[in-house]
C-alpha positions, 0 to 999 in steps of 0.5 A, a space after each residue: 199510310 206508309 213509312 216511306 221517306 218520300 212519295 215518289 214510289 207511292 203513286 203506282 200503289 195508290 192508283 192500283 188501290 183505286 182500281 181494287 176499290 172501284 174495279 177499274 183504273 181511272 182515266 186521268 190522274 193528277 198528283 203533286 210534284 213529290 210523286 214525280 219520277 221518270 220511272 213512275 211516269 213510264 211504269 207499265 201499270 200506268 201506261 193506260 192512264 193520262 198522268 199530270 204530275 209536275 217534275 219536282 225540279 224547275 221547268 227547263 226552257 220549253 222544247 221546240 214543238 218541231 222536236 220529236 216527242 220521243 227525243 225529249 226527256 220524260 220531264 220535258 214532255 211532262 212540262 209540255 203537257 202541263 203547260 198545254 191548255 188542257 193540261 192546265 185545266 186538268 191540273 188546276 182542278 186540284 186547287 179546288 178539290 184536293 188542296 183545300 182539304 189539306 189547307 183547312 187541316 194544316 192552316 185553319 186547324 193548325 194540324 202540323 205533326 202527329 202527336 202519336 208515334 208508331 204507324 197504327 197510332 198515326 193511322 188512328 190519329 189521321 182517321 180522327 183528323 179526317 173524321 172531325 174534318 168532315 163532321 165540321 164540314 157537315 155542321 157548317 153545311 146544315 142550316 138551322 131550322 126556322 123558329 116556329 
């Protein structure tokens, strides 16, 4: 958790933290539009990773395929990548992996803002929300034993 006004500069540190935890960089990363910036998408630290991050602006009219990729903007290249069949398939996986967790926490459990203030307190509150989310998942997944 960080005290930053937006997520744009958090993609590189987050991916590098994955490397610290797993010992290698992921091959593919998808993130929501809040993480997009041309500087981040072209960052040297992420050069080996296939990124799928929609620009946080409406999609421009598609650039003709005959145009050389080097002459198009980073935003246009990303939109082309996301609109390709493989790009749609990869990015749409977020709908089943990441987004349901946030939807469950925000909409079903009505968690919209932190009650406490200060980074340490907010981190503790977030850990408690995550813990209870996972416990509820386990509770709902366990089938009752048959009556004897």
